[in-house]
C-alpha positions in Angstrom: 1.3 -4.2 18.1 1.8 -7.2 15.8 1.2 -7.4 12.1 0.9 -10.9 10.8 1.6 -12.0 7.2 1.6 -15.5 5.8 5.0 -16.6 7.3 6.3 -13.7 9.2 5.1 -11.0 11.7 6.4 -7.6 12.6 6.2 -5.9 15.9 5.5 -2.2 16.1 6.6 0.3 17.3 9.6 -0.1 15.1 11.2 1.7 12.2 8.5 2.2 9.6 8.6 -0.1 6.6 9.0 1.1 3.0 6.9 -0.4 0.2 8.3 0.0 -3.3 5.8 0.4 -6.1 6.1 -1.8 -9.3 3.5 -0.8 -11.8 3.1 -3.6 -14.4 1.0 -1.3 -16.6 1.5 0.9 -19.7 -0.3 4.0 -18.2 0.9 4.6 -14.7 0.0 8.1 -13.5 3.6 8.9 -12.6 5.1 7.5 -15.9 7.0 4.7 -14.3 4.9 1.8 -15.6 6.6 -1.2 -17.3 4.9 -3.7 -19.6 7.5 -6.5 -19.6 8.0 -9.0 -16.8 11.7 -8.7 -16.9 11.5 -5.0 -16.5 9.1 -5.4 -13.6 11.4 -7.9 -11.9 14.3 -5.5 -12.5 12.4 -2.6 -10.9 11.6 -4.8 -7.9 15.3 -5.8 -7.6 16.3 -2.1 -7.6 13.7 -1.3 -4.9 15.0 -4.1 -2.7 18.6 -3.1 -3.2 17.7 0.4 -2.1 16.2 -0.9 1.1 12.5 -1.6 0.5 11.1 -4.3 2.8 7.8 -4.8 0.7 7.2 -4.8 -3.0 3.7 -3.8 -4.2 2.9 -5.2 -7.6 -0.1 -4.0 -9.6 -1.2 -4.8 -13.1 -4.0 -2.3 -13.5 -3.7 1.5 -13.3 -5.9 3.2 -10.8 -6.2 6.2 -13.2 -9.8 7.3 -13.6 -9.3 8.4 -17.2 -8.7 4.8 -18.3 -11.1 2.0 -18.5 -10.5 -1.3 -16.7 -8.5 -4.0 -18.4 -10.0 -7.5 -18.6 -9.7 -9.4 -15.3 -8.0 -12.4 -17.1 -5.3 -10.0 -18.4 -4.7 -8.5 -14.9 -4.5 -11.9 -13.3 -2.2 -13.3 -15.9 0.3 -10.4 -15.5 0.3 -10.8 -11.7 0.8 -14.5 -11.9 3.8 -14.0 -14.2 5.4 -11.8 -11.7 4.6 -14.1 -8.8 6.4 -16.9 -10.7 9.5 -14.8 -10.8 9.2 -13.5 -7.3 11.6 -16.2 -5.7 14.4 -14.9 -7.9 14.4 -11.8 -5.7 15.3 -13.4 -2.5 16.6 -17.0 -3.1 20.3 -17.3 -2.6 20.4 -14.3 -0.3 22.3 -14.1 3.0 20.9 -16.3 5.7 20.4 -13.4 8.1 18.6 -11.3 5.5 14.8 -11.2 5.9 12.8 -12.3 2.9 11.1 -9.4 1.3 7.3 -9.2 1.5 5.1 -9.2 -1.6 1.9 -7.1 -1.7 -0.7 -7.8 -4.4 -2.4 -4.6 -5.5 -5.8 -5.6 -6.8 -9.5 -5.2 -5.8 -11.6 -7.3 -8.1 -12.5 -10.6 -6.4 -12.1 -12.8 -9.4 -8.6 -11.5 -10.0 -7.7 -12.0 -6.3 -9.2 -15.5 -6.2 -7.0 -16.5 -9.2 -3.8 -14.9 -7.8 -3.6 -14.9 -4.0 -3.5 -18.7 -3.5 -0.4 -18.7 -5.7 1.5 -16.1 -3.7 1.5 -12.7 -1.9 1.9 -11.8 1.7 -0.5 -8.9 1.7 -3.6 -7.9 -0.4 -3.5 -4.2 -1.1 -7.2 -3.8 -1.7 -8.0 -0.3 -3.1 -11.7 -1.1 -3.5 -12.8 -0.2 0.0 -14.0 -3.7 0.9 -17.7 -3.2 -0.2 -18.4 -6.9 0.6 -16.5 -9.6 2.5 -15.4 -11.5 -0.6 -11.8 -10.3 -0.6 -11.5 -10.7 3.2 -12.7 -14.3 2.9 -10.0 -15.0 0.3 -7.4 -13.5 2.6 -8.7 -15.6 5.5 -8.5 -18.8 3.3 -4.9 -18.1 2.1 -3.4 -16.6 5.2 -2.5 -13.3 3.5 -2.8 -10.0 5.4 -5.5 -7.6 4.3 -5.1 -3.8 3.7 -8.4 -1.9 4.0 -8.3 1.4 2.1 -10.9 4.1 2.6 -12.6 5.2 -0.5 -16.1 5.9 -1.8 -17.4 3.8 -4.7 -15.4 1.7 -7.1 -11.9 2.5 -8.2 -11.3 4.0 -11.7 -14.4 6.2 -11.3 -14.0 9.9 -10.8 -15.1 11.0 -7.3 -14.1 14.7 -7.3 -17.7 15.6 -6.3 -17.4 13.8 -2.9 -17.4 16.2 0.1 -17.1 15.5 3.8 -18.2 17.5 6.7 -15.5 15.8 8.8 -13.2 13.5 7.0 -11.6 12.0 10.2 -15.0 11.1 11.6 -15.9 9.4 8.4 -12.6 7.5 8.4 -13.3 6.3 11.9 -16.8 5.1 11.1 -15.6 3.4 7.9 -12.7 1.5 9.6 -14.8 0.4 12.5 -17.3 -1.1 10.1 -14.8 -2.7 7.7 -12.6 -4.2 10.4 -15.7 -5.8 11.8 -16.6 -7.1 8.4 -13.2 -8.5 7.8 -13.1 -10.2 11.2 -16.4 -11.8 10.7 -15.1 -13.2 7.4 -12.2 -14.9 9.3 -9.4 -12.4 9.0 -7.4 -12.1 12.2 -7.3 -8.5 13.6 -3.5 -8.9 13.7 -3.5 -9.4 9.9 -5.3 -6.1 9.1 -3.6 -2.9 7.8 -5.4 0.5 7.5 -4.9 3.0 4.6 -6.7 6.4 4.8 -6.7 6.5 1.0 -4.9 9.8 0.3 -6.4 11.3 -3.0 -9.1 8.6 -3.3 -12.5 10.3 -3.2 -10.9 13.2 -1.3 -10.2 16.8 -1.9 -7.1 18.9 -1.0 -8.4 20.0 2.4 -9.4 16.4 3.3 -6.0 15.0 2.4 -4.2 17.7 4.4 -6.4 17.1 7.4 -5.6 13.4 7.3 -1.9 14.2 7.6 -2.5 16.6 10.5 -4.8 14.3 12.4 -3.5 10.8 11.5 -3.0 9.9 15.1 -6.8 9.6 15.5 -6.7 6.3 13.7 -4.5 4.8 16.4 -7.7 4.0 18.3 -7.9 0.9 16.1 -4.5 -0.4 17.2 -3.7 -1.5 13.7 -0.7 -0.5 11.5 -1.3 2.4 9.2 -0.1 2.5 5.6 0.3 5.9 4.0 0.4 5.9 0.1 2.2 9.3 0.1 4.1 9.1 -3.2 3.7 11.8 -5.8 0.1 12.4 -4.9 -2.2 15.0 -6.5 -2.4 16.9 -3.2 1.4 17.4 -3.3 1.0 18.8 -6.9 -1.7 21.1 -5.8 0.2 22.5 -2.8 3.5 23.0 -4.8 1.9 23.7 -8.2 3.6 20.8 -9.8 1.5 19.1 -12.5 4.1 16.5 -13.3 4.1 13.7 -10.7 7.8 13.0 -11.2 8.6 16.4 -9.8 6.9 15.7 -6.4 9.5 13.6 -4.6 10.6 16.4 -2.3 6.9 16.9 -1.3 6.7 13.1 -0.9 9.6 13.2 1.6 7.8 16.0 3.5 4.7 13.8 3.7 6.7 10.9 5.0 8.1 13.0 7.8 4.6 14.2 8.7 3.4 10.6 8.5 6.1 9.5 10.9 5.2 12.2 13.3 1.6 11.0 13.1 2.6 7.4 13.8 2.3 5.8 10.3 3.9 2.4 10.0 4.3 1.7 6.2 5.0 4.1 3.4 4.2 3.2 -0.3 6.5 5.1 -2.6 8.0 5.2 -6.1 11.4 6.7 -5.0 12.5 4.1 -2.5 16.0 5.4 -2.0 14.7 8.8 -0.8 12.1 7.2 1.4 14.5 4.7 3.0 17.0 7.5 3.7 14.3 9.6 5.3 12.9 6.8 7.4 16.3 5.6 8.6 17.6 9.1 9.4 14.5 9.8 11.6 14.8 6.3 13.1 18.4 6.9 14.1 17.4 10.1 15.8 14.6 8.4 17.7 16.6 5.2 18.4 14.1 2.9 16.6 14.8 -0.3 14.6 12.9 -2.9 12.8 11.9 -5.9 14.9 10.9 -8.8 12.7 9.9 -12.1 14.3 10.8 -14.8 11.8 
């Protein structure tokens, strides 16, 4: 199974990729947000040094107890980071693969302003309600992540209930993949994200982990945003997200058993060590076609 980005493609099965989170915000839910570009670049450098293959940069918190920031402000912050992005790989060893940049945004006007300037992947947490963001990806050549959710981000959805979350995920992804392909996105450039904690309750999230392999029917890479999630806090009675790294590792292991391909995390070192240890046991390795 091939995953195409702008200038590189990955072949799976291979060792899962680790995506390091950089929150260019003042109110990250896990308390790791930074507000200065230098600090954001430094955080990305640290993630890459610890083994991350992808950096996910976001400039608006997904927290539902905060209002949205102006689109112009979000776009400006993302563009400042993109301008500095070459610093993170230029001058590296010739045999070292260039890291990939993921743009975490969902509002079309922000994406339209940012994605033509850079980014290998659009991490769209909006659930793709229209084909706008897919068309921007098609025009720029960026890969598209489709995340399952209900309604707009930054709105509380704790009332949402499902009779069968896996059936709803399958219906959702079938429809959204078709929408993206009609907009011009190659199927090889699509990533699926079941949206842990987004418009889901504890039982829904745990069932996704147990039955993740049902999503393999789409033959697309699966990204699991496992890091420090509310469901971990609920299971372990840990209200502070920073205390949930051990639970995050457990979710990575379960995700690997379920066939996930990319893990989005705050603690890159722990995630990379987990993934590499399991890969060594199974004899897997990254296969990047440059």
